[in-house]
N, C-alpha and C positions, 0 to 999 in steps of 0.2 A: 186799660185793664182795670176791672173792678177789684178793689182790695178784698172784698168779701169772697171773690172767686179765684184768688191766687192759687197757683199750683205749688204744693210744698217742695217739689223738686227744685224750684227756683229759690227756695228759702235757704240760701247758702252764702258764704262769703264770696265776693266776686272773684277773688284770686283762685278759687277752685276752677273757674272757667278759663281764666288766663293760663293757669298751669296745665289744665286738661288740654287746651288747644296746643300748648307748647309741647306736651308729651306726644300729642298726635302728630305734629309737624316735624318733631325731631326723631321720629321712629321709635318712641318709647310707649306708644299707646297700648301695645299688647304685652309689654314687659310686665312680669309679675312683681307686685310689691306687697309688703306686709306692714300693717299699721297696728299699733296698740292704742286703745283708749284706757287711760288710767288717771288717777288723781294723786296729788302730792301730799296733802295733809287732811286730817279729819277735822270737820267743822267743830267749833266750840272746844277745841283741844281735847276731843273725846278719844276713846280707845279704839273705836271702829266706826265704820259707816254701814249703811244698808243699801244694797243695790236695788234700784227701781228704774223703770222706764223702758225695759226691754219690750214690753207689749207694744208701746208706741213705736219703737224702732222697727219691729216686725211689720206693723201696719204700714209704716212709711215705705219700707223696702218692697213689700208686696204690691204697692201701687206706684212704684217709682217709674215715672215716664215724663217726657217733655211733650207738650202740646204745640199746636201751630203758633199760638200767641207767644209762647216762650221763645220759639225759634225766631220769630220775627223781631222780638225785642232784642235778642242777642245779635241778630244780623244788623239791627239799627246802630249798634255800638261801633260797627266797622272795625272790629278787632279780630274776628274769628273767620277761619277758612270755611268755605262751603263744605268741604269734606268733613270737617269737625261738626258743623251744624247738621249735616245729614246723619252722622254717627249718633248725635243726640236725639234726632227725630226717630231713629230706628233703635233706640237704646234698649238693650236687653241685659238684665243683671246676671252675672255669672260668677260672683265671688264666693269663697268660703267664709263663713262668719261663725265664730265661736263666742259664747258669752256666758257670764255668770247669771244663773237664774235670779229673778226678782225675789227679794226677801233674804238674800244671802248676806251675812256679815262680810265686809270687804275692808281691805287695808291699803295704805298708801303704796304706790309704786308697783303694784301688781296689776296685770291686765284684767280689766273688767269686760272688755270686748276685744277680740282680735279679728282683723279683716285681711284676707289674702286673696288677691286676684289682680286683674288688669289694672295698671296704675291709674288710668282715668276714672274707672269705676270706684276704686277704693278712695281716691281723693275726693270725689263728689259726695261721699257720705259724711265727710268730716263734720260740717256744721250741724246738721240735723241730729246726728248721733250724740254730739256733745250737748246740744240744746236739750234733748230729751233725757239723757242720762244725768246730766248735771242738775237740772231742776228737780226731777223726781227723786233722785237719790238724796238730795239735800233735804227735801221735805220728809221722806221716809226716815232719814236719820234723826231729824229733829223730833219727829213724832215718837220714835222709839225711846229717845231720851226722856220725853215727857211722860210716856206710858210707864217707864221704869220708875220714875220719880213718884208716880201715883200709887205705887205699891199694891197693884191688883185692883184698884178702883177704876171703873170705866172712864175713859177719856173720849170726848166727842170733839170733832173738828168743827169749829165755828167761824172759819175765816173767810167765807166766800166774798163778803163785801170789802175785805181788805186786800184781796189778792190782786196781783198786777195783771189783770185781764181775765177774760172768761176761761181761756184754756188753762191758765195757771190755777184758777179756782177749782176747776173740775179735775184736772190731772193731779193737782196738789191734794185734793181730797182723796183721790185714789191712792196716792203714795202714802198719805197719812194712815189710811186704813191698812195698807200692807205693813206699815211700821208698827201697828198695834192698836190704833184708835178703834173705838167700838162702833162709831157711826159718824154722820156728818149732818150739818144744817142745810147742805146744798140739795135741794129737791131733785135736780136733774141727775144727780149721781146714782140714785136708786134704779131708775129704769135704764140708765146708760151702763152702769157698772155692777149693779146689784149690791151697792153699799147702803145699809139702812139709813134712811133720812128721818130726822126727828125735829120737833119744834113745837112750842106751845104759844107763847105770847111775848110781845115787847111792851115796853113802858107805855107806848102810845095806846095800847088797848085799855090800860087802867085809866089813862088821862081822858079817854073818850067818854067815860061815864061820869056822872055827878059825884060818885064816891068810889073809893077803893073797894068797899064791900060789895057795891052793886056790880062792879066789874068782875070781881071774883065769883059772885053768885051766878051771874049770867054765864060765865065760862063753865062753871061746874054743871049747870043745867044742860049746856050744849054738849059737854064732853065728860060725862060722869065716870066713864070707864078708864080714863087716862088723864086725870086732872092734876096738872102741876102748875102752881101759881107763883108768879114773880112778885116777891114781897119787899123790894127795896125802892119802889117808886117814891115813897114819901118818908117812911121811917120803919126800918125792919122790926124793931122790938116794940115800939109804941103803937104801930098801926098795922104793918104788914102781917106779922105772924099772928096777932090777935084776930084779925079779920079772916085769915086763912083757917084758923082753928074754928072760928064761928061758922064758916061755910061748910067745913067738914062735918060739924055737928048738926047744923040745921038743914043742910041740903043733901049732902052725900050719904051720911049714915042712915037717915030714914029710908033711903032707897036700897040699903044694903051695900053701899059702895064705900070705898075708902079714898082718902086724899093720897094720891100717889107720891107727890113731892112738892117741895118749895124750892125756888131758885133765888140766890143772892148774887147780885151783879155789881156791887159797889161796897165801899167801906172796908173795915178791918175784918177780913174773911175769917181769920182764926177766932177772934172774939165773938163775932156775930153768929158763926156756925155753932159754937159751943152753947151760947145762950138760946139759940133757936132749938137746938136739940133738947135742952132742958125743958123748954116750954111745950114742945111737941110731946115729949115723954110724959110730962105731968098731965097732958090732956088725953093720954091713952093712945096717942098716934105714934107708937114706937116703930111702926112699919113705914112711916112716911119718910121718904128719902130727901136728903139735902143736896141740892145741885148748886155748884158755884161757878161763876165765870168772872170776867173783868181783868183783861190783860195779863193772863197767867202765863207762866213758863215753868220749866223744870225746877228752877231754883226757888221760885215762890211756892210752888207746890210742895217741894221738899221741906221748906222752912215752916210753912203753916202746919204740916203734919207733925213735925217735930214739936210744935207748940200745942199739939193736942186738938187741932181743928177737927170738928165732927162733919166730915164731908163724905158723901157716898158716890158722887159723880162730878167730873170736871168738864167744863166747856172751855176749850182753848182756841182762840181766834188768831189775831194778827201776828202774834209772836211765833205761831206755828206755821201758818200758811205762807209767811214771808221769810221764815227762819230769821227773824229780826236781828238776833244777836250776831249772826254771821251769815249773810245772805248769798254767799258765793261758794259753790262746791269746789271749783277749781280743777275739773277734769280737763285733760289734754289728749290730743290725738297725734301720735308721732310715728313717722316712718322708722321701722326697725330692721327691715331686710329687703333686699331685691334679688331677683333670680338672674343668674348669669350662667349660661351653658348648662342649664338644668340644676344648678346648685344655688341654694339660698345663701346669699352673702350678708352677714350681719352689718347693720349700719348704726352709728351712734351719733347723738347730738352732744357736743361738749360745750360747756358754758363756764364762765368765771363764777357763776352762782352754782355751787355744788348740787343744790336740790334740783336744778334743771337738767342735770346730766341724765340721759336716758339709759335704759338697759337694752342692749341690742339683741337681735335675733328673733326668729319665729318660735314662740314659746308655749309651754303648758304650765299650769299651776296645780300643785298637789297640796292637799290639806291633810295633815296628820292628826288623828284623834287617839286619845288614851283608851285602851281597851278596858281599863279598870274603872274610869270615871265617866267616859263618854265625852269628856271635854276636849276642846280644840287645843292642840299642842303647839303647832308651828305651821307656817306655809312655806313651801319651797317652789321657787320658779326655776324651771329647767328648759333647755332647748327641746323643741318638739320631737327631734329624732333620738333623744337620749332614752335609754332603757335602764330600769332599776329593778333590783330584787327586793321587794318590800316585805319579803318573809324574813329578812335578816335585819339586825340592828343597823341604823343609819346615823352617821355623824354629820351634823350640819354646823355651819359657823356664821357668825354675824358678818354680813357683807361689808360693813363699814369698819368694824373692829374685828378683823379676821382672827385674832388670837383667842377670841371668845368662842367656844364651841361646846356642843352638847351631843351626846349619843342617845338616840331614842330606840327603845325596844318595847315589845308588847303594845303595838300600835296598829291601827287600821288607817287606810289612806283612801282619799277620794280625789279625782280630778274635778276641779270646780268649774272649769270652762266647758260648757256643753255645746255640741254641734247645733247650730241654728239653720244655716244654709250650707249646702255642699254643691259646688258648681252652679250656684244660683238657685237651686231648688230647696225650698223650705223643708226641713226634716224635723221640725220642733213644733209642737202644739202648745199654745199658751194655756196654762192652767186657769181654772176659774178663780175669782178673787178670793173666795174663802179658802181654797187650797193654798194659795200663795200666802195669805195672811197667817194661816196655821203653820206653814213651813217656816216663815220668818220667825215667829215666836219660838218655835221648836229649835231653830238654829241658834238664836240668841241665847237660849238656855244652855247651850254647849260652850258659851264663852265664860272664861274664869271670872269670878266675882271681882277680882282685882282689876281686870280690864274693863268691867262694867261701870266702874266709878265715874260719876259725872265730872269730877275734878281730879287732876293728877292721876289718871289711870296708869296702871302698869303697861309697859310697852309689850305689844304682841309682835313676835319676830316673824319677819318675812325674809327668808334666806334665799340665796342663789345656789344652784348646784355648782360643784367645783368646776365643771366644764364651762358653764355660763360665766362664772366669775372670772375664769382665765380669759375667755373671749373678750369680756368687757374691759379688763385691765390691759390686755394687749392693744385694744383699740384706743384706750386712754393714753397709753405710752406713745403709740404711733401719732395720735393727735397732738400730744405735747411736744413732739419733735418737729412739728410743722412751723 
């Protein structure tokens, strides 16, 4: 099998096949199972994460099938029944899938995706759903943190060459754009996803010429309408910025053109940007933008802005595309219910590590918003068959510290899990990238400032309905007695 031609349906943990075969042989293949995909903690100790990756999930499920080579490979393992292999060869997806739309702020322990359907089908989705949601939500979350730190200044994703593989580069750029980045350095992402691609020159361009001035002048003649010059190849203040100003005056302005920008990629960004701004303004280049890069992240950006850095645009590479400070999102996919005699029976995983205890049952997630401010108030997880009168005040309590409660009134409510597939048929259309990005930024604006803090954010509550809390603690007590 050529690696370049692998079938994504086979990109799963091998135990999904051994369990699937086991379900098949033990009479459970048609039994209905419910799984939740959720995560346990926000990366970088942030207040929330950003959901991303659903478009990839949909593309995967839409094309989910096993080819002859896959079947022959599995047969060669001498582990699987011929009936199971025939089932895979004739595979037809029939599950219900609900998911949080891309760009939605999400919180630990609440379902991001729920899957309900035949046990084999639901189990075979595990690895690919986790792979796509974990990676892209991680990058969207990191991007949003960086964008917020930039305080309205455009942030461009510059990490293609540092990403762990081509898919990580392109899907990471897409996730970063959803999270709020303005564009990417990755050329493939514009025709593929519609994300604006930008770029001017590297240090090698300047080094290729006999002098820095000649390099700048040549570039300005070639690209007079969008000339941004990289000014730190030799010395920003003694060489780079003087040569950039000289090119602006001698080459661009005689044509009626303006120097669009300069980029600094090394050194003390705060100091150099302030001095560069002074020199540009003295030369009458008040409209020339200062673009900075060089291993930036949200903390460096925040600090240099506090120090008065004169920066108009940021390019962020390796620390964004790899989420270097915390490169694991930590989403999991857990069984939460099985159907018996037409009734969904809640299932729970109990662990000596409290954070690994799951919330049982097939569920919905409601998000309450203040009618006065439009801000998010609280999320409530409830069993799917519960009904509520949201026209009346509702009292919710902390699921871990149940004596802490609050009554909410004058609120509106949304279900955040949307139907994606019903009985295997897709009922959801993926929005275009601009719609998703705008939606993300709008939803983040509904998060309280205290939750938006980069460090020590206020906790946003995700509560359980009384019925769900009772079910969970009943199962915990039952498990404790075993």
